[in-house]
C-alpha positions as a LaTeX table, in Angstrom:
\begin{tabular}{lrrr}
\hline
Residue & $x$ (\AA) & $y$ (\AA) & $z$ (\AA) \\
\hline
Unk1 & $-23.06$ & $-14.26$ & 12.34 \\
Unk2 & $-23.36$ & $-12.26$ & 9.15 \\
Unk3 & $-21.02$ & $-9.34$ & 9.08 \\
Unk4 & $-21.90$ & $-5.67$ & 8.43 \\
Unk5 & $-22.13$ & $-4.38$ & 4.94 \\
Unk6 & $-23.42$ & $-1.14$ & 3.41 \\
Unk7 & $-26.99$ & $-2.31$ & 3.06 \\
Unk8 & $-27.26$ & $-3.62$ & 6.59 \\
Unk9 & $-25.73$ & $-0.30$ & 7.79 \\
Unk10 & $-28.75$ & 1.41 & 6.26 \\
Unk11 & $-27.31$ & 2.65 & 2.91 \\
Unk12 & $-29.42$ & 1.98 & $-0.21$ \\
Unk13 & $-29.30$ & 3.39 & $-3.71$ \\
Unk14 & $-32.07$ & 5.14 & $-5.65$ \\
Unk15 & $-33.04$ & 2.08 & $-7.55$ \\
Unk16 & $-32.70$ & 1.55 & $-11.29$ \\
Unk17 & $-35.96$ & 3.29 & $-12.35$ \\
Unk18 & $-35.21$ & 6.48 & $-10.41$ \\
Unk19 & $-31.57$ & 6.56 & $-11.47$ \\
Unk20 & $-32.54$ & 6.13 & $-15.10$ \\
Unk21 & $-35.11$ & 9.00 & $-14.90$ \\
Unk22 & $-32.62$ & 11.28 & $-13.26$ \\
Unk23 & $-30.05$ & 10.45 & $-15.98$ \\
Unk24 & $-32.59$ & 11.30 & $-18.66$ \\
Unk25 & $-33.27$ & 14.65 & $-17.01$ \\
Unk26 & $-29.50$ & 15.29 & $-16.75$ \\
Unk27 & $-29.05$ & 14.58 & $-20.45$ \\
Unk28 & $-31.96$ & 16.85 & $-21.34$ \\
Unk29 & $-30.30$ & 19.77 & $-19.40$ \\
Unk30 & $-27.21$ & 19.54 & $-21.54$ \\
Unk31 & $-28.98$ & 21.20 & $-24.47$ \\
Unk32 & $-28.48$ & 24.53 & $-22.70$ \\
Unk33 & $-24.65$ & 24.23 & $-22.84$ \\
Unk34 & $-22.90$ & 26.93 & $-24.86$ \\
Unk35 & $-21.08$ & 24.34 & $-26.91$ \\
Unk36 & $-20.31$ & 20.61 & $-27.02$ \\
Unk37 & $-19.70$ & 19.04 & $-23.59$ \\
Unk38 & $-16.91$ & 16.58 & $-23.02$ \\
Unk39 & $-18.21$ & 13.55 & $-21.05$ \\
Unk40 & $-15.36$ & 11.92 & $-19.23$ \\
Unk41 & $-15.42$ & 8.88 & $-16.92$ \\
Unk42 & $-15.56$ & 11.09 & $-13.79$ \\
Unk43 & $-16.07$ & 14.67 & $-14.94$ \\
Unk44 & $-18.12$ & 16.70 & $-17.39$ \\
Unk45 & $-16.24$ & 19.55 & $-19.10$ \\
Unk46 & $-18.04$ & 22.55 & $-20.57$ \\
Unk47 & $-16.51$ & 25.08 & $-23.01$ \\
Unk48 & $-15.79$ & 28.64 & $-21.80$ \\
Unk49 & $-14.07$ & 30.09 & $-24.92$ \\
Unk50 & $-11.11$ & 29.27 & $-27.15$ \\
Unk51 & $-9.67$ & 25.89 & $-26.21$ \\
Unk52 & $-10.53$ & 26.18 & $-22.53$ \\
Unk53 & $-12.92$ & 24.06 & $-20.54$ \\
Unk54 & $-14.29$ & 24.24 & $-17.00$ \\
Unk55 & $-15.48$ & 21.49 & $-14.72$ \\
Unk56 & $-17.56$ & 21.90 & $-11.61$ \\
Unk57 & $-17.58$ & 19.49 & $-8.66$ \\
Unk58 & $-19.97$ & 19.43 & $-5.68$ \\
Unk59 & $-19.69$ & 17.29 & $-2.59$ \\
Unk60 & $-19.72$ & 17.23 & 1.20 \\
Unk61 & $-18.48$ & 15.20 & 4.17 \\
Unk62 & $-21.78$ & 13.40 & 4.86 \\
Unk63 & $-22.05$ & 11.64 & 8.21 \\
Unk64 & $-18.43$ & 12.36 & 9.16 \\
Unk65 & $-19.94$ & 15.42 & 10.89 \\
Unk66 & $-21.50$ & 12.99 & 13.43 \\
Unk67 & $-17.99$ & 11.92 & 14.43 \\
Unk68 & $-17.00$ & 15.56 & 14.82 \\
Unk69 & $-20.01$ & 16.05 & 17.14 \\
Unk70 & $-19.11$ & 12.88 & 19.06 \\
Unk71 & $-15.57$ & 14.24 & 19.59 \\
Unk72 & $-16.64$ & 17.89 & 20.14 \\
Unk73 & $-14.06$ & 18.81 & 17.50 \\
Unk74 & $-15.01$ & 20.66 & 14.33 \\
Unk75 & $-11.83$ & 22.32 & 13.08 \\
Unk76 & $-10.86$ & 19.66 & 10.46 \\
Unk77 & $-14.23$ & 18.89 & 8.91 \\
Unk78 & $-13.79$ & 21.74 & 6.43 \\
Unk79 & $-10.58$ & 20.22 & 5.10 \\
Unk80 & $-12.57$ & 17.10 & 4.29 \\
Unk81 & $-15.22$ & 19.12 & 2.45 \\
Unk82 & $-12.52$ & 20.85 & 0.29 \\
Unk83 & $-10.71$ & 17.60 & $-0.29$ \\
Unk84 & $-13.71$ & 15.85 & $-1.69$ \\
Unk85 & $-14.21$ & 18.42 & $-4.46$ \\
Unk86 & $-10.60$ & 19.35 & $-5.11$ \\
Unk87 & $-9.54$ & 15.74 & $-5.57$ \\
Unk88 & $-12.50$ & 15.18 & $-7.88$ \\
Unk89 & $-11.64$ & 18.29 & $-9.89$ \\
Unk90 & $-8.07$ & 17.39 & $-10.71$ \\
Unk91 & $-8.91$ & 13.87 & $-12.14$ \\
Unk92 & $-9.57$ & 15.36 & $-15.56$ \\
Unk93 & $-6.45$ & 17.53 & $-15.57$ \\
Unk94 & $-8.20$ & 20.71 & $-14.38$ \\
Unk95 & $-6.59$ & 23.22 & $-12.13$ \\
Unk96 & $-8.86$ & 24.45 & $-9.31$ \\
Unk97 & $-9.91$ & 28.06 & $-9.90$ \\
Unk98 & $-12.50$ & 28.93 & $-7.24$ \\
Unk99 & $-14.11$ & 27.35 & $-4.21$ \\
Unk100 & $-17.35$ & 28.03 & $-2.34$ \\
Unk101 & $-18.86$ & 26.51 & 0.76 \\
Unk102 & $-22.29$ & 25.99 & 2.35 \\
Unk103 & $-22.80$ & 25.44 & 6.06 \\
Unk104 & $-26.36$ & 24.37 & 7.07 \\
Unk105 & $-26.73$ & 24.10 & 10.82 \\
Unk106 & $-29.29$ & 23.64 & 13.54 \\
Unk107 & $-27.53$ & 26.35 & 15.55 \\
Unk108 & $-24.74$ & 28.10 & 13.61 \\
Unk109 & $-23.11$ & 29.61 & 16.68 \\
Unk110 & $-20.08$ & 31.86 & 16.31 \\
Unk111 & $-17.79$ & 29.23 & 17.87 \\
Unk112 & $-19.01$ & 26.39 & 15.61 \\
Unk113 & $-18.84$ & 28.49 & 12.38 \\
Unk114 & $-15.33$ & 29.67 & 13.41 \\
Unk115 & $-14.15$ & 26.09 & 13.83 \\
Unk116 & $-15.68$ & 25.04 & 10.52 \\
Unk117 & $-14.19$ & 27.98 & 8.70 \\
Unk118 & $-10.72$ & 27.16 & 10.11 \\
Unk119 & $-10.86$ & 23.80 & 8.31 \\
Unk120 & $-12.34$ & 25.21 & 5.14 \\
Unk121 & $-9.68$ & 27.84 & 4.87 \\
Unk122 & $-6.88$ & 25.33 & 5.65 \\
Unk123 & $-8.33$ & 23.08 & 2.93 \\
Unk124 & $-8.26$ & 25.99 & 0.48 \\
Unk125 & $-4.63$ & 26.64 & 1.25 \\
Unk126 & $-3.74$ & 22.95 & 0.70 \\
Unk127 & $-5.69$ & 22.90 & $-2.55$ \\
Unk128 & $-4.11$ & 26.20 & $-3.66$ \\
Unk129 & $-7.48$ & 27.67 & $-4.59$ \\
Unk130 & $-9.20$ & 30.88 & $-3.43$ \\
Unk131 & $-12.39$ & 30.65 & $-1.34$ \\
Unk132 & $-14.58$ & 33.18 & $-3.15$ \\
Unk133 & $-17.96$ & 32.79 & $-1.50$ \\
Unk134 & $-19.96$ & 30.94 & 1.15 \\
Unk135 & $-23.35$ & 30.67 & 2.83 \\
Unk136 & $-24.32$ & 29.79 & 6.39 \\
Unk137 & $-27.99$ & 28.94 & 7.04 \\
Unk138 & $-29.84$ & 28.34 & 10.33 \\
Unk139 & $-32.19$ & 25.36 & 9.81 \\
Unk140 & $-33.19$ & 24.00 & 13.21 \\
Unk141 & $-36.35$ & 22.28 & 11.94 \\
Unk142 & $-34.67$ & 20.27 & 9.25 \\
Unk143 & $-31.60$ & 18.50 & 10.87 \\
Unk144 & $-31.27$ & 15.64 & 13.24 \\
Unk145 & $-27.54$ & 16.13 & 12.93 \\
Unk146 & $-26.15$ & 19.47 & 14.11 \\
Unk147 & $-24.92$ & 20.58 & 10.68 \\
Unk148 & $-23.68$ & 19.66 & 7.24 \\
Unk149 & $-20.86$ & 21.15 & 5.20 \\
Unk150 & $-20.65$ & 21.09 & 1.41 \\
Unk151 & $-18.31$ & 22.64 & $-1.11$ \\
Unk152 & $-18.33$ & 23.47 & $-4.81$ \\
Unk153 & $-15.23$ & 23.94 & $-6.93$ \\
Unk154 & $-14.59$ & 25.10 & $-10.43$ \\
Unk155 & $-11.51$ & 24.02 & $-12.37$ \\
Unk156 & $-10.07$ & 24.92 & $-15.72$ \\
Unk157 & $-8.21$ & 22.85 & $-18.28$ \\
Unk158 & $-6.99$ & 23.43 & $-21.84$ \\
Unk159 & $-8.23$ & 20.97 & $-24.46$ \\
Unk160 & $-4.78$ & 19.51 & $-25.06$ \\
Unk161 & $-4.32$ & 18.93 & $-21.24$ \\
Unk162 & $-7.50$ & 16.96 & $-20.69$ \\
Unk163 & $-7.05$ & 13.63 & $-19.02$ \\
Unk164 & $-9.79$ & 11.52 & $-20.63$ \\
Unk165 & $-8.72$ & 7.91 & $-19.95$ \\
Unk166 & $-9.01$ & 7.00 & $-23.64$ \\
Unk167 & $-5.40$ & 5.90 & $-24.02$ \\
Unk168 & $-5.41$ & 3.49 & $-21.09$ \\
Unk169 & $-4.35$ & 0.06 & $-22.30$ \\
Unk170 & $-3.45$ & $-3.43$ & $-21.11$ \\
Unk171 & $-0.04$ & $-3.36$ & $-19.40$ \\
Unk172 & $-0.26$ & 0.18 & $-18.05$ \\
Unk173 & 0.59 & 0.58 & $-14.37$ \\
Unk174 & $-1.48$ & 1.88 & $-11.47$ \\
Unk175 & 0.22 & 4.04 & $-8.91$ \\
Unk176 & $-1.39$ & 4.73 & $-5.60$ \\
Unk177 & $-0.98$ & 7.83 & $-3.49$ \\
Unk178 & $-1.10$ & 7.17 & 0.24 \\
Unk179 & $-4.28$ & 8.14 & 2.07 \\
Unk180 & $-4.30$ & 9.72 & 5.53 \\
Unk181 & $-6.62$ & 7.03 & 6.80 \\
Unk182 & $-10.41$ & 6.61 & 6.66 \\
Unk183 & $-11.01$ & 9.84 & 4.68 \\
Unk184 & $-14.70$ & 10.65 & 4.17 \\
Unk185 & $-16.33$ & 7.56 & 2.63 \\
Unk186 & $-17.84$ & 4.50 & 4.19 \\
Unk187 & $-18.36$ & 6.44 & 7.39 \\
Unk188 & $-21.87$ & 5.01 & 8.08 \\
Unk189 & $-20.43$ & 1.45 & 7.97 \\
Unk190 & $-17.45$ & 2.50 & 10.06 \\
Unk191 & $-19.65$ & 4.20 & 12.69 \\
Unk192 & $-21.90$ & 1.16 & 13.10 \\
Unk193 & $-18.96$ & $-1.22$ & 13.37 \\
Unk194 & $-16.90$ & 0.92 & 15.78 \\
Unk195 & $-18.96$ & 3.13 & 18.12 \\
Unk196 & $-21.30$ & 1.99 & 20.87 \\
Unk197 & $-23.51$ & 5.02 & 20.19 \\
Unk198 & $-24.52$ & 3.46 & 16.88 \\
Unk199 & $-24.43$ & $-0.22$ & 17.97 \\
Unk200 & $-20.70$ & $-0.82$ & 17.56 \\
Unk201 & $-17.98$ & $-2.15$ & 19.87 \\
Unk202 & $-16.08$ & 0.80 & 21.28 \\
Unk203 & $-16.48$ & 3.97 & 23.26 \\
Unk204 & $-15.35$ & 7.05 & 21.33 \\
Unk205 & $-12.24$ & 7.69 & 23.41 \\
Unk206 & $-11.06$ & 4.07 & 23.42 \\
Unk207 & $-7.51$ & 3.34 & 22.08 \\
Unk208 & $-7.78$ & $-0.02$ & 20.33 \\
Unk209 & $-4.62$ & $-2.11$ & 19.99 \\
Unk210 & $-2.18$ & $-0.63$ & 17.49 \\
Unk211 & $-3.50$ & 2.95 & 17.70 \\
Unk212 & $-1.71$ & 5.83 & 19.29 \\
Unk213 & $-4.78$ & 8.07 & 19.74 \\
Unk214 & $-8.44$ & 7.76 & 20.62 \\
Unk215 & $-10.63$ & 5.99 & 18.05 \\
Unk216 & $-12.84$ & 8.94 & 17.22 \\
Unk217 & $-9.81$ & 11.14 & 16.55 \\
Unk218 & $-8.32$ & 8.47 & 14.28 \\
Unk219 & $-11.54$ & 8.47 & 12.29 \\
Unk220 & $-11.57$ & 12.27 & 12.15 \\
Unk221 & $-8.15$ & 12.49 & 10.50 \\
Unk222 & $-8.86$ & 14.76 & 7.52 \\
Unk223 & $-8.93$ & 13.62 & 4.00 \\
Unk224 & $-5.67$ & 14.19 & 2.11 \\
Unk225 & $-5.68$ & 16.78 & $-0.66$ \\
Unk226 & $-3.62$ & 15.73 & $-3.63$ \\
Unk227 & $-3.55$ & 18.94 & $-5.71$ \\
Unk228 & 0.16 & 19.73 & $-5.21$ \\
Unk229 & 1.39 & 16.19 & $-5.72$ \\
Unk230 & $-0.71$ & 15.67 & $-8.84$ \\
Unk231 & 0.53 & 19.01 & $-10.33$ \\
Unk232 & 4.16 & 17.96 & $-9.72$ \\
Unk233 & 3.49 & 14.60 & $-11.31$ \\
Unk234 & 1.99 & 16.04 & $-14.45$ \\
Unk235 & 5.09 & 18.07 & $-15.05$ \\
Unk236 & 7.18 & 14.91 & $-15.27$ \\
Unk237 & 5.13 & 12.23 & $-16.94$ \\
Unk238 & 1.97 & 11.74 & $-19.02$ \\
Unk239 & $-0.93$ & 10.67 & $-16.85$ \\
Unk240 & $-3.41$ & 8.57 & $-18.77$ \\
Unk241 & $-6.15$ & 8.50 & $-16.14$ \\
Unk242 & $-6.72$ & 9.46 & $-12.48$ \\
Unk243 & $-9.10$ & 8.04 & $-9.94$ \\
Unk244 & $-10.13$ & 9.59 & $-6.55$ \\
Unk245 & $-10.70$ & 6.49 & $-4.46$ \\
Unk246 & $-13.88$ & 7.49 & $-2.59$ \\
Unk247 & $-17.40$ & 6.07 & $-2.85$ \\
Unk248 & $-17.40$ & 2.56 & $-4.29$ \\
Unk249 & $-13.58$ & 2.53 & $-3.68$ \\
Unk250 & $-11.83$ & 0.19 & $-6.13$ \\
Unk251 & $-14.97$ & $-0.59$ & $-8.09$ \\
Unk252 & $-14.69$ & 2.95 & $-9.42$ \\
Unk253 & $-11.96$ & 1.86 & $-11.82$ \\
Unk254 & $-14.57$ & 0.02 & $-13.88$ \\
Unk255 & $-15.85$ & 3.47 & $-14.99$ \\
Unk256 & $-12.84$ & 3.72 & $-17.26$ \\
Unk257 & $-14.64$ & 1.30 & $-19.51$ \\
Unk258 & $-14.53$ & $-2.05$ & $-21.30$ \\
Unk259 & $-12.57$ & $-3.98$ & $-22.36$ \\
Unk260 & $-10.29$ & $-2.84$ & $-19.58$ \\
Unk261 & $-9.72$ & $-4.72$ & $-16.33$ \\
Unk262 & $-7.77$ & $-3.74$ & $-13.24$ \\
Unk263 & $-5.75$ & $-5.98$ & $-10.95$ \\
Unk264 & $-4.36$ & $-4.77$ & $-7.62$ \\
Unk265 & $-1.74$ & $-6.55$ & $-5.57$ \\
Unk266 & $-0.17$ & $-4.10$ & $-3.14$ \\
Unk267 & $-1.93$ & $-2.77$ & $-0.01$ \\
Unk268 & $-0.75$ & $-1.34$ & 3.23 \\
Unk269 & $-3.95$ & $-0.41$ & 5.13 \\
Unk270 & $-3.72$ & 1.76 & 8.23 \\
Unk271 & $-4.75$ & 0.16 & 11.49 \\
Unk272 & $-8.16$ & 1.82 & 11.39 \\
Unk273 & $-9.30$ & $-0.48$ & 8.54 \\
Unk274 & $-8.30$ & $-3.64$ & 10.44 \\
Unk275 & $-10.18$ & $-2.33$ & 13.49 \\
Unk276 & $-13.35$ & $-1.67$ & 11.40 \\
Unk277 & $-13.20$ & $-5.08$ & 9.76 \\
Unk278 & $-12.72$ & $-6.96$ & 13.03 \\
Unk279 & $-15.29$ & $-4.97$ & 15.01 \\
Unk280 & $-18.01$ & $-5.30$ & 12.38 \\
Unk281 & $-17.07$ & $-8.70$ & 11.06 \\
Unk282 & $-16.88$ & $-7.04$ & 7.63 \\
Unk283 & $-15.74$ & $-9.19$ & 4.70 \\
Unk284 & $-12.60$ & $-8.24$ & 2.83 \\
Unk285 & $-14.61$ & $-7.90$ & $-0.33$ \\
Unk286 & $-16.91$ & $-5.39$ & 1.31 \\
Unk287 & $-13.93$ & $-3.46$ & 2.73 \\
Unk288 & $-12.46$ & $-2.94$ & $-0.75$ \\
Unk289 & $-15.85$ & $-1.85$ & $-2.10$ \\
Unk290 & $-16.32$ & 0.83 & 0.56 \\
Unk291 & $-12.94$ & 1.98 & 1.84 \\
Unk292 & $-9.71$ & 3.33 & 0.37 \\
Unk293 & $-7.62$ & 0.74 & 2.30 \\
Unk294 & $-4.54$ & 2.93 & 2.37 \\
Unk295 & $-4.58$ & 4.48 & $-1.13$ \\
Unk296 & $-6.69$ & 7.69 & $-1.50$ \\
Unk297 & $-5.90$ & 8.56 & $-5.10$ \\
Unk298 & $-4.48$ & 6.66 & $-8.06$ \\
Unk299 & $-3.00$ & 7.44 & $-11.44$ \\
Unk300 & $-2.44$ & 5.24 & $-14.45$ \\
Unk301 & 0.74 & 5.68 & $-16.48$ \\
Unk302 & 2.65 & 3.71 & $-19.13$ \\
Unk303 & 5.09 & 1.12 & $-17.75$ \\
Unk304 & 7.99 & 3.16 & $-19.04$ \\
Unk305 & 6.86 & 6.13 & $-16.90$ \\
Unk306 & 6.61 & 4.29 & $-13.55$ \\
Unk307 & 10.08 & 5.27 & $-12.37$ \\
Unk308 & 9.59 & 8.97 & $-13.20$ \\
Unk309 & 6.15 & 8.99 & $-11.60$ \\
Unk310 & 7.36 & 7.44 & $-8.38$ \\
Unk311 & 10.30 & 9.89 & $-8.23$ \\
Unk312 & 7.93 & 12.87 & $-8.71$ \\
Unk313 & 5.46 & 11.65 & $-6.10$ \\
Unk314 & 7.94 & 10.66 & $-3.41$ \\
Unk315 & 7.75 & 8.15 & $-0.54$ \\
Unk316 & 3.97 & 8.20 & $-0.12$ \\
Unk317 & 3.41 & 6.52 & $-3.54$ \\
Unk318 & 3.82 & 3.02 & $-4.84$ \\
Unk319 & 2.84 & 0.88 & $-7.83$ \\
Unk320 & $-0.25$ & $-0.97$ & $-6.69$ \\
Unk321 & $-1.53$ & $-2.78$ & $-9.77$ \\
Unk322 & $-1.80$ & $-3.13$ & $-13.52$ \\
Unk323 & $-4.37$ & $-2.68$ & $-16.24$ \\
Unk324 & $-5.60$ & $-5.90$ & $-17.82$ \\
Unk325 & $-8.14$ & $-6.88$ & $-20.50$ \\
Unk326 & $-10.20$ & $-9.04$ & $-18.20$ \\
Unk327 & $-13.18$ & $-6.63$ & $-17.81$ \\
Unk328 & $-12.86$ & $-7.37$ & $-14.08$ \\
Unk329 & $-11.64$ & $-5.47$ & $-11.01$ \\
Unk330 & $-9.57$ & $-7.96$ & $-9.03$ \\
Unk331 & $-7.96$ & $-7.46$ & $-5.58$ \\
Unk332 & $-5.17$ & $-9.84$ & $-4.58$ \\
Unk333 & $-5.04$ & $-9.60$ & $-0.80$ \\
Unk334 & $-3.83$ & $-11.96$ & 1.89 \\
Unk335 & $-3.40$ & $-14.73$ & $-0.69$ \\
Unk336 & $-6.98$ & $-14.45$ & $-1.84$ \\
Unk337 & $-8.42$ & $-13.11$ & $-5.10$ \\
Unk338 & $-11.41$ & $-10.87$ & $-4.56$ \\
Unk339 & $-13.58$ & $-9.85$ & $-7.52$ \\
Unk340 & $-14.91$ & $-6.35$ & $-6.82$ \\
Unk341 & $-16.62$ & $-5.68$ & $-10.10$ \\
\hline
\end{tabular}
């Protein structure tokens, strides 16, 4: 039987023609910038005066809210929303300056909004950024799901502190920062592999072998926010590039550009990933294209800086790979070589 993958789970891209048109419109909008933009692998920086640049990131938690509804637990979803934008923001070296949120709900009851705000404010504390505005809208005619939560963040970086990835070279080392579990990507695939409500194997409150808590609670574990660890690291060593391992997972490293390649050989996935793979008969290659597999954020440093980087990051970090000149993204896992990109 063919295993689950993202397409069979119902996720499809825009298609090349629509993506190209949207990119052309994006490029056309840049003429309104008040100075030259810096286009980086994962962020766009815009000038705000002197040598300072700002970056703005927008994202949300997607269908993870369906798991919160399944569990009847909404107080951590806000942490996920903050994490998605805060971790994206710091990749270019920016320090988060301000955060806003949007809650669109079928029925924005006082109890629901209170739970969601609990998570959002906890996320803001972890990201060390002020929450400066927000909006809650009642949209009962739009949603099949009960609500969605999105965040926007603005960060600031001086020109000489920008992390642009340009100095990454063959022989550099990749250091992974431990994830807290599933985080907020690949959730559609995970839902359809795991939960009977969406055609999967388990009831929500099942404890599969190797897990200490109910499955839905394991999946709801909030995304880790790396702002503090990354700031501490940058005080000790030069970071050449940083990658938030979210959508497209390890394939994202290819955005750092040719002729670079990336080879990974150290993984310690949490039990949730083994459970997803077994329940959905998901291939290992698909797992590494969709999930963080235990490492939620990664930095690239010179080989000489590995010791200092690991000391700064502590026990939840490890060297997980190296930069090559192969133009490929290779995962060495369970004695097999998987080409991801």
